[in-house]
C-alpha positions in Angstrom: 0.0 0.0 0.0 1.4 3.4 -1.0 1.7 6.3 1.4 -1.0 8.1 -0.5 -3.4 5.2 0.1 -2.5 5.0 3.8 -3.2 8.7 4.2 -6.5 8.3 2.4 -7.5 5.4 4.6 -6.6 7.4 7.8 -8.6 10.4 6.6 -11.6 8.1 6.0 -11.2 6.7 9.6 -11.2 10.2 11.1 -14.2 11.2 9.0 -16.1 8.2 10.3 -15.2 9.0 13.9 -16.4 12.6 13.4 -19.7 11.4 12.0 -20.1 9.0 14.9 -19.5 11.7 17.5 -21.9 14.1 15.6 -24.6 11.4 15.5 -24.2 10.8 19.3 -24.5 14.6 19.8 -28.0 14.5 18.4 -29.2 11.9 20.9 -27.4 12.5 24.3 -30.1 10.6 26.1 -29.1 7.4 24.2 -25.5 7.9 25.2 -26.5 8.7 28.8 -28.8 5.7 29.3 -26.9 3.0 27.5 -25.8 0.2 29.7 -22.1 0.5 28.7 -22.0 4.2 30.0 -20.6 4.2 33.5 -21.1 6.7 36.2 -17.6 8.0 35.7 -18.4 8.3 31.9 -21.4 10.4 32.8 -19.3 12.7 35.0 -16.8 13.2 32.2 -19.7 13.9 29.7 -21.1 16.6 32.0 -17.7 18.3 32.4 -17.4 18.3 28.7 -20.8 19.7 28.0 -21.3 22.2 30.9 -19.3 25.3 31.2 -20.7 26.6 34.5 -23.4 25.9 37.1 -24.9 28.7 39.2 -26.9 27.7 42.3 -29.4 30.0 44.0 -31.0 28.7 47.2 -34.5 29.7 48.3 -34.5 28.6 51.9 -38.0 29.7 52.7 -39.3 27.5 49.8 -36.8 24.6 50.4 -35.7 25.0 46.8 -32.5 25.3 44.9 -32.5 26.9 41.4 -29.7 25.6 39.2 -28.7 27.7 36.1 -26.7 25.6 33.7 -24.5 27.3 31.1 -23.6 24.9 28.3 -20.6 25.2 26.2 -21.6 27.2 23.2 -23.6 29.8 25.2 -27.0 28.2 25.8 -28.4 28.2 29.3 -31.0 26.1 31.1 -32.7 26.4 34.5 -33.5 23.4 36.8 -35.4 23.5 40.2 -34.2 21.0 42.9 -36.2 20.4 46.1 -34.2 20.6 49.3 -34.7 18.3 52.3 -36.8 19.7 55.1 -34.5 19.2 58.0 -35.5 19.7 61.6 -34.7 23.2 63.0 -32.0 23.5 65.6 -33.1 23.3 69.2 -36.0 20.9 68.5 -37.3 19.2 71.6 -39.5 16.2 72.5 -43.1 17.0 73.1 -43.6 18.0 76.8 -46.7 15.8 77.0 -44.4 12.8 76.1 -41.9 13.9 78.8 -44.7 14.0 81.4 -45.9 10.6 80.4 -42.4 9.2 80.5 -42.0 10.4 84.1 -45.1 8.4 85.0 -44.2 5.3 83.1 -40.5 5.1 84.0 -41.0 3.8 87.6 -43.3 1.1 86.3 -41.9 -0.2 83.0 -38.6 -1.0 81.3 -37.4 1.3 78.4 -38.4 -1.2 75.7 -42.0 -1.4 77.1 -42.3 2.3 77.3 -41.1 2.6 73.6 -43.9 0.2 72.6 -46.5 2.2 74.5 -45.3 5.5 72.8 -45.4 3.8 69.4 -48.9 2.4 70.0 -50.1 6.0 70.9 -48.5 7.3 67.7 -45.9 9.4 69.5 -42.6 10.4 67.7 -39.1 11.3 68.8 -37.9 14.9 68.5 -36.6 14.0 65.0 -39.9 12.4 63.9 -38.8 8.7 64.3 -40.5 5.8 66.0 -39.3 5.2 69.6 -36.8 2.5 70.5 -35.5 1.5 73.9 -32.4 3.5 73.2 -34.5 6.6 72.4 -36.3 6.2 75.7 -33.1 5.6 77.6 -31.4 8.6 76.1 -34.4 10.8 76.9 -34.6 9.6 80.5 -30.9 10.3 81.1 -31.1 13.7 79.5 -34.1 14.6 81.7 -32.7 13.0 84.8 -35.6 10.5 85.1 -34.6 7.3 87.1 -34.9 4.0 85.3 -37.3 1.2 86.3 -36.2 -0.8 89.3 -38.3 -3.8 90.3 -39.2 -3.7 94.0 -37.9 -6.5 96.1 -41.3 -6.7 97.9 -44.8 -5.4 97.4 -46.3 -4.3 100.7 -49.8 -4.3 99.4 -49.6 -7.2 97.1 -47.7 -8.3 94.0 -48.2 -6.2 90.9 -48.3 -8.4 87.8 -49.5 -8.2 84.2 -52.5 -10.0 82.8 -50.5 -13.1 81.6 -48.8 -13.4 85.0 -52.0 -13.0 86.9 -53.7 -15.7 84.8 -50.9 -18.1 85.5 -50.9 -17.4 89.3 -54.7 -17.7 89.5 -55.0 -20.8 87.3 -57.2 -19.2 84.6 -56.8 -18.0 81.0 -55.7 -14.5 80.2 -59.0 -14.0 78.3 -60.8 -14.7 81.6 -58.7 -12.0 83.4 -59.7 -9.5 80.6 -63.4 -10.4 81.1 -63.2 -10.1 84.8 -61.6 -6.7 84.5 -64.4 -5.6 82.2 -67.0 -6.9 84.5 -65.5 -5.3 87.6 -64.9 -8.5 89.4 -61.3 -7.5 89.9 -59.6 -4.2 89.6 -56.7 -3.3 87.3 -54.3 -0.4 86.8 -53.4 1.2 83.5 -51.2 4.2 83.6 -52.1 5.4 80.0 -54.0 4.1 77.0 -51.7 1.5 75.3 -50.0 0.5 78.5 -50.4 -3.0 79.8 -53.0 -3.7 82.4 -51.5 -4.5 85.8 -53.3 -6.3 88.7 -52.3 -6.1 92.3 -52.6 -9.6 93.7 -53.5 -9.1 97.3 -54.8 -11.9 99.6 -58.3 -10.5 99.1 -58.0 -10.9 95.3 -56.6 -14.4 95.6 -59.5 -15.4 97.8 -61.9 -14.7 95.0 -60.4 -17.6 93.0 -61.2 -21.0 94.4 -61.5 -24.6 93.2 -64.6 -25.4 95.2 -67.9 -23.5 95.8 -68.1 -22.1 99.3 -71.3 -22.7 101.3 -74.1 -20.3 100.5 -72.8 -19.3 97.0 -75.1 -19.9 94.1 -74.6 -20.0 90.3 -75.4 -16.8 88.4 -78.6 -18.1 86.8 -80.0 -19.0 90.3 -79.1 -15.6 91.6 -80.8 -13.8 88.7 -83.9 -15.8 89.3 -83.9 -15.3 93.0 -83.3 -11.6 92.7 -85.4 -11.1 89.6 -82.8 -9.1 87.9 -80.5 -9.5 84.9 -77.0 -10.8 84.9 -75.6 -7.3 84.2 -77.4 -6.0 87.3 -75.9 -8.7 89.4 -72.4 -7.9 88.1 -72.9 -4.2 88.8 -73.9 -5.0 92.5 -70.8 -7.3 92.8 -68.7 -4.4 91.5 -70.2 -2.0 94.1 -69.6 -4.5 96.8 -73.3 -5.2 97.5 -72.9 -8.8 96.6 -70.0 -11.2 97.4 -68.7 -13.3 94.6 -66.0 -15.9 93.8 -64.8 -17.6 90.7 -64.6 -21.4 90.5 -61.5 -22.4 88.5 -61.8 -26.2 88.5 -64.4 -28.8 87.4 -67.0 -28.9 84.7 -69.1 -26.0 86.2 -66.5 -23.3 86.4 -67.6 -19.7 86.6 -69.0 -17.1 89.1 -70.7 -18.0 92.3 -72.7 -15.3 94.1 -73.6 -15.2 97.8 -77.1 -13.8 98.5 -78.0 -13.6 102.1 -81.6 -13.2 103.1 -80.7 -10.2 105.3 -79.2 -8.5 102.2 -82.3 -8.6 100.1 -84.1 -5.7 101.8 -81.0 -3.6 101.4 -81.0 -4.2 97.7 -84.7 -3.2 97.5 -85.8 -6.9 97.0 -87.9 -9.0 99.2 -87.5 -12.7 99.1 
């Protein structure tokens, strides 16, 4: 091949490269999105095409306006939303702090976090509570952590599951007895676990055998001529004595109705 032919072939190769680049310039999106274009390639492409970027921040609108000056003199404007960060000095809601002061002596940090989350409360930065959040908040506010007491002077304070186990009944039974007022429970705030103080008096209400003088609910309603709900209300007010039979085929409430009590209830036998 002569030198003239070699030069001619080289010129043709250069012409083809120029045409390829020109064709790519008409469809930058194809170059940008093709799988073979790497992130580094895109950065080089931007540096090649863009002469200058001017940024104007509108803080009140959480917006940044970018003015792009392309090589060749053309300009374009692009709006970019800015993140809405929390302002400096943000604090946890005081109502949450007050509730934490009431809950801390009774519950561990993870339990308190669950209560806060069930109530839809958020941390100062808008997050769901965790045990670490509660611990940090307690320490910052100087609130002592939960310390289980060695002894309970007025009875053992237990949750529903523990009470059911100690009293030989199902947890659902404890829930029902709480609703009926047969036993009393404590709940510091909505979403918190119910707690029951197991005194000797409460334990005495749960027995395996029916004591003398105690009747099934249906016999009591017939004797008094009232509904079951009325009987339960009078048990709750202390006007009637009741126990719960926990063993045998005929488990359930037994009510004691003394003849001397009937006039006090407005009923004559």
